[in-house]
ROVEXSE-90627 format. One line per 10 residues: number of its first residue (from 1); their letters; for each residue x, y, z of C-alpha. Coordinates in steps of 0.001 Angstrom, whole numbers, plus 524288, in hexadecimal, padded with zeros to 5 digits. Each point is the difference from the previous one (the first is absolute). Layout:
<atoms>
NUM = a = X/Y/Z  ...
</atoms>
This chain:
<atoms>
1 = xxxxxxxxxx = 80000/80000/80000  80598/80D32/7FC4E  80343/8090A/80B3A  7F756/80AE4/7FAB2  7F3B6/7F7A7/7FEE8  7F5D1/80422/809E1  7FC5F/7F58F/809C9  7F164/7FEC8/801FD  801A6/7F607/80AF4  7F476/7F729/7FC44
11 = xxxxxxxxxx = 800D6/800C6/7F13B  7FDEF/7F265/7F9ED  807A4/80381/7F3B7  80BD7/803FB/807F8  7FE97/7F398/80804  80036/7F7E9/7F380  80C11/80741/7FB31  806EA/7FD88/80CD0  7FC05/7F1AD/7FFF2  805C7/7FE7C/7F26B
21 = xxxxxxxxxx = 80C64/806A6/80489  800FB/7F685/80B77  7FED2/7F497/7F678  80B0C/80579/7F7C9  808D0/80274/80B98  7FDB7/7F264/805A8  80330/7F9FD/7F2C3  80CC7/80798/7FFE9  80345/7FC22/80E05  7FCAA/7F1CE/7FCDD
31 = xxxxxxxxxx = 7FF90/7FB16/80E00  7F66B/800D4/80B68  7FF56/80CE4/80754  7FAA1/80231/80DA7  7FCD7/80DC7/8044B  7FB83/8044D/80D73  7F7C2/80B9C/8039A  8001F/8049E/80E13  7F291/805E8/801AC  7F248/7FB23/80290
41 = xxxxxxxxxx = 7FA95/80AB9/7F744  807BF/7FA67/7F4A0  7FA4A/7F295/802BF  7F258/805D4/80067  801E2/80610/7F289  80602/7F395/7FA68  7F50F/7F74D/80512  7F47B/8093F/7FE36  80346/80303/7F1E1  8048F/7F249/7FC87
51 = xxxxxxxxxx = 80D8E/804A0/7FC26  80622/7F296/801CE  7F7BE/7FB6A/7F48F  807FB/80965/7F784  80D39/7FAF6/80453  8076F/7F76B/7F665  80416/7F22F/80360  80BE6/7FF9F/808A5  7FD53/80D18/806A0  7FBBC/7FF6A/80E31
61 = xxxxxxxxxx = 7FC72/80BB9/80860  7FF45/7FCEB/80E7F  7FC74/80839/80BB6  80A69/801CF/80A55  7FF12/80555/80DE8  7F7EE/80BA8/7FBC3  7F47F/7FF12/80961  80323/806CE/80CF6  7F479/7F9BC/806DD  80464/7F284/7FB98
71 = xxxxxxxxxx = 80DDA/8017D/80531  7FB8B/80519/80D42  804B4/7F575/8091D  7F70A/7F8B6/8096B  806B3/80579/80C44  7FD82/80DC4/7FAF3  7F177/7FCF3/7FF13  800EC/7F9E2/80D89  80596/80CC5/8052C  7F469/807A5/7FAA5
81 = xxxxxxxxxx = 7F67C/7F632/805E2  806F3/800D3/80D33  7FF07/80EDA/80000  7F184/7FF7D/7FC8F  7FD8F/7F63F/80AE2  806A2/80957/8099A  7F56F/80A20/7FD78  805B7/808CD/7F599  7F8AC/803D7/7F3BD  80780/7F9A7/7F4E7
91 = xxxxxxxxxx = 7FE63/8066C/7F2B8  804FF/7F99E/7F3AE  7FDB5/7FEA1/7F17B  7F4BC/7F76E/7FBAB  808E7/7F5FB/7F9A9  80658/7FD20/80D2F  7F33E/7FDA1/80729  7FEC6/7F184/7FCDE  80E42/7FC1B/7FE78  80271/7F44A/808E3
101 = xxxxxxxxxx = 809AB/80111/80B06  804F2/7F454/80775  7F2CA/7FDC0/80635  7F76E/80BCC/7FCF8  7FDCA/80A9B/7F60A  7FBE7/80DBF/8039C  7F266/7FC35/7FB48  7FFFF/7F508/80A02  80476/80980/80A83  7F4DE/8094B/7FCBD
111 = xxxxxxxxxx = 7F651/7F4BB/80061  8050F/7FD50/80DC2  7FD49/80E09/80415  80C6C/80765/7FC6C  7FEEC/80D6E/7F9BE  80586/7FECE/7F231  7FD2B/80A5A/7F5BA  8028A/80007/7F159  805FE/80C93/7FAD3  8048E/8045B/7F290
121 = xxxxxxxxxx = 80BD7/807EB/80428  8090B/80324/80B43  7F9B0/80D6A/800FC  7F2C4/7F9A5/8023A  805E7/7F866/80B59  804C9/80CF2/805BD  7F240/80576/7FEC5  7FB31/7F42D/80790  809C2/8031D/80AD6  7FB39/80E0A/80083
131 = xxxxxxxxxx = 7F1F5/7FB3A/80126  80387/7F702/80B76  809B0/807A5/80868  7FDB5/7F6D8/80B97  803E2/7F3C7/7F83E  80CC2/7FB0F/7FA5F  7FEE8/7FF4C/7F13A  809BA/7F754/7F8DD  801F6/80076/7F157  8044A/7F295/7FB3C
141 = xxxxxxxxxx = 807EC/80515/7F491  802D5/7F737/7F46C  804A2/8024A/7F22F  80C35/8031C/7F864  8064A/80D37/7FD8D  7F35B/80568/7FA42  7F8EC/7FF45/80D1A  80BF1/8010D/808DA  80259/80DF6/7FB86  7F25D/804C8/8041E
151 = xxxxxxxxxx = 80156/7F8E7/80D0C  80CF1/806EB/8022A  7F9E3/80D16/7FCA6  7F5C2/7FDCA/80A94  80A3B/7FCE1/80A61  80858/80B9C/7FBFF  7F469/80924/801C7  7FD92/7FEA2/80EC3  7F466/7F6A0/80069  7F76B/7FF0A/80C40
161 = xxxxxxxxxx = 80682/7FA61/80C1F  7F684/7F48D/8002D  80420/7FBE1/7F242  80A9A/7F631/7FCA6  8044C/7F7B7/7F484  8026C/7F15B/7FF94  808B1/7FF8D/7F415  7FF8A/7F460/7F6E4  804DE/80856/7F4AF  80920/7F946/7F680
171 = xxxxxxxxxx = 80ADD/80486/7F6DC  7FFE4/7F92E/7F2BE  80DE9/80077/7FA52  8061D/7F66E/809BF  7F52D/7F631/7FD26  802DD/800DA/7F17B  80E2C/7FD05/80309  7FC3B/7F3F6/807E4  7F775/7FAED/7F4F8  80ABA/8027A/7F605
181 = xxxxxxxxxx = 80971/7F81D/80867  7F708/7F447/80205  80644/7F44E/7F91E  7F303/7F9F1/7FBFC  7FA34/80CAC/7FA8D  80526/8036C/7F288  7FB77/80DDE/7FD05  80471/806B4/7F379  7FAC8/80DA5/802ED  7F763/807E7/80923
191 = xxxxxxxxxx = 7F437/808BA/7FD7A  800BE/80967/80B89  7F455/80690/80654  7FD33/80D80/7FAC9  7F8FA/80545/80BF2  80B28/7FC7D/80945  80974/80632/7F666  7F850/80CBE/80085  8057E/800F6/80DCD  80D68/7F9A9/7FE91
201 = xxxxxxxxxx = 80322/803B3/7F1EF  804B0/7F62C/7F604  80E52/8034E/80271  7FED6/7F7CA/80C5B  80158/7F3C7/7F790  80D16/80375/7F9B7  80832/7F86B/80A12  7F718/7F41F/7FE8B  80179/7FFDA/7F135  80EC0/80107/8012A
211 = xxxxxxxxxx = 8013B/7F57F/80A76  7F6D1/7F5C3/7FA6E  8016E/80364/7F19A  7F158/7FF42/7FE01  7F784/80A12/7F90F  7F5B7/807B2/8076F  7F503/807C5/7F9DD  7F727/80876/80874  7F221/7FE76/7FB01  7F26B/80577/801D8
221 = xxxxxxxxxx = 7F374/7F893/80232  7F774/8012A/7F404  80028/7F48C/7F667  8085F/80729/7F614  80936/8044F/80AE7  8023D/7F1D9/803C8  801DB/7FB17/7F21B  80946/80B32/7FD11  807F6/7FCBC/80C21  800DE/7F1BB/7FBDD
231 = xxxxxxxxxx = 803FB/80410/7F243  80AF5/808A0/8051A  804FB/7F51A/808D7  80061/7F67A/7F495  80763/809F0/7F7E0  80A79/800C9/80A86  8007F/7F12D/8010D  800D1/7FE5A/7F13F  80B4F/809C6/7FFB6  80649/7F967/80BE6
241 = xxxxxxxxxx = 80026/80CFD/8073A  7FD0A/80210/80E66  7F91F/80CE8/7FE22  7F787/808A2/8087C  7F498/80768/7FA27  7F4AE/8084B/804AC  7F408/7FC16/7F809  7F70C/807EB/808ED  8053B/80DD1/7FDD1  7F2CF/80674/801F2
251 = xxxxxxxxxx = 80162/7FD04/80E9C  80DFD/7FBB7/802DF  80CBF/8078D/7FFC6  80DD9/7FB77/80273  800E0/8071A/80D0D  7F233/7FD17/804C2  7F8F1/80860/809E5  80B91/8058D/80764  7F7E0/8069C/80A81  7F867/7F388/802BD
261 = xxxxxxxxxx = 80CA1/7F826/80080  80639/809A8/80966  7F44C/7FEF5/8090E  7FF38/7F130/7FEE2  80E50/7FDE5/80365  7FF76/809E9/80B0F  7F554/7F7CE/80690  80353/7F219/7FBCE  80C39/7F7D7/7FF2F  801D9/7F277/7FA5A
271 = xxxxxxxxxx = 801F0/7F384/80793  80022/7F183/7FD3C  7F2B2/7F98B/80011  7F8B0/7F3C7/7FC34  7F79B/80152/7F3D8  7F4C8/7F68A/80165  80362/7F2F2/7F9F4  80BEC/8052C/7F8B7  80BEC/8027E/8087E  806A7/8087D/80A0D
281 = xxxxxxxxxx = 803D9/80BA4/7F798  80A8F/8097D/80483  7FC04/80E3C/7FF10  7F239/7FD45/7FB27  7F7B3/80433/80BB2  7FDA4/80E2E/8039C  80023/802FD/80E85  7FE06/80CE0/80705  80C6C/80749/803BF  8030B/802FC/80E3C
291 = xxxxxxxxxx = 7FCEF/80E64/7FDC2  7F1B9/7FC38/7FE24  7FF75/7F529/80A35  7F50F/80734/8071F  7F728/7FC33/7F4A9  804F6/7F20B/7FEAC  7F599/7F650/8045D  80A74/7F5FE/80355  80533/8097B/80A3B  7F28D/80247/805F8
301 = xxxxxxxxxx = 7F9FA/7F26D/8006A  80358/7F217/80336  7FF29/7FA4F/7F256  80564/7F270/80241  7FA74/7F696/7F5CD  7F5AF/7F654/8045A  8043D/7F2B2/804C2  7FC1F/7F3CC/7F8A5  801A2/7FBE6/7F1F8  7F8B0/803C5/7F3AD
311 = xxxxxxxxxx = 7F506/7F87C/7F96A  8056D/7F315/7FAC5  7FB61/803C3/7F24E  809D6/80B1D/8004C  80AE1/7F615/7FE6B  7FA48/7FC3B/7F2B6  7FEEC/80E13/7FB39  80A00/8035D/7F579  7FE21/80ED1/80036  80E93/80198/8025A
321 = xxxxxxxxxx = 80367/7F871/7F3AE  7F5E2/807AE/7F848  8058E/80D16/80484  80DD1/7FB76/7FD06  7FC25/7FC7F/7F215  801DB/7F170/80217  7F1BB/7FC08/7FE2C  7F2D1/80480/7FB0A  7F3B6/80003/80877  7F9C5/7F490/7F8E3
331 = xxxxxxxxxx = 80B97/7F79E/803F7  7FBA6/80101/80E3D  7F767/7F4C9/804A6  7F828/80988/80851  7FD13/809C0/7F525  7F146/801D1/7FE2F  7FDAD/7F415/8088A  80334/801B8/80E6A  8054C/80DAE/7FD0A  7F63A/809C8/7FA68
341 = xxxxxxxxxx = 7FDB7/80EA7/801E3  7F523/7FCA0/80988  808C8/7F6D0/807AB  80E2B/803B5/7FD43  80B20/7F782/804B8  80AEB/80871/7FA8D  8014D/80EB3/7FEDC  800BF/7FF3A/7F116  7F17A/7FC93/7FFD4  7FC27/80BC3/80851
351 = xxxxxxxxxx = 8058F/80C3E/7F9F4  7FB04/805E1/7F35B  80E69/80011/7FC00  80228/7F1C5/803AB  802C5/7F6C1/7F4B9  7F6B1/7F580/804DF  7F4D5/809AB/801E9  80268/8059B/7F269  8008B/7F299/7F99D  7F39D/7FC0C/80735
361 = xxxxxxxx = 7F91E/80BF7/7FA90  8054F/80075/7F220  8076B/7F379/7FD69  80E91/7FF65/7FDC8  801CB/7F9DE/7F27B  7F3A8/802FE/7F83C  7FE85/7F95B/7F2DB  7F8E9/8095D/7F712
</atoms>
């Protein structure tokens, strides 16, 4: 596709042109190619619009650890449940409400009488604290850089004294490095998340490209965005070049949002943490710095995880393999049987960005 051709994002003719270009590139490469995107919104677009039906034979596009709800570890959910059971109002995003912990979800805690509220933003949680000055209000904060920056802005702006944050925020680049290093995961290129890159900038990926010699293309979330990102990755692979490209220039710059980054890193620092079902990842969890410890829930409450083991079905869940690009949802024995959106076993079946939930709703490999 010529660089001056206007993208219309859902134009069938452009989709056909891109599909033909993918066929040509795969014929030139003449061997299987596996790409990974690192965003639930990419998976939604791929599944909803049946984009895998346009991919040529030998080209696989898998979802990596791009769902922040899905990688929230069970003990982190247990901490939120423990805080709610100690009498605080716990506010969190809707996707977190039914994510299983070791023994309970926040939905279970509310059914048992705890005060758990669904909010759409960190600022809404602050409003809740202002409305209940006699209660402790805890924001169970999840998400990648896109939501970590707004959480940081709230803490940097003198929130109410009865407000605190239980941070389960995650930082994506170290997780990409872990996946790239896994011996049984053979990834040829990454489609990076455009909305996270609006904060971090695409220049963040330069060291990764140099170290792992793999191409990265930052992509948007409309069907043509995704196909264009895949096309650019195949062009790098065909040329045997580990390139870095911004295919989402209408939103992403090389530097990112410098003010948001400054605020985020003034409030948070990275630490090692377990990503649910994947691995202990150095530098991939965001925790609140000592300067803001007064608003750190872990400093205010006893948040020891619950005793006892998880549901035995959890041992059969392969969400970790799915998020690491090792398996597809329909390879799990629980998928759409014991594990459904109404009765989720793994976190990937809960969130709207979870691969299993998306495949349940739209199907993963449609045959049109």
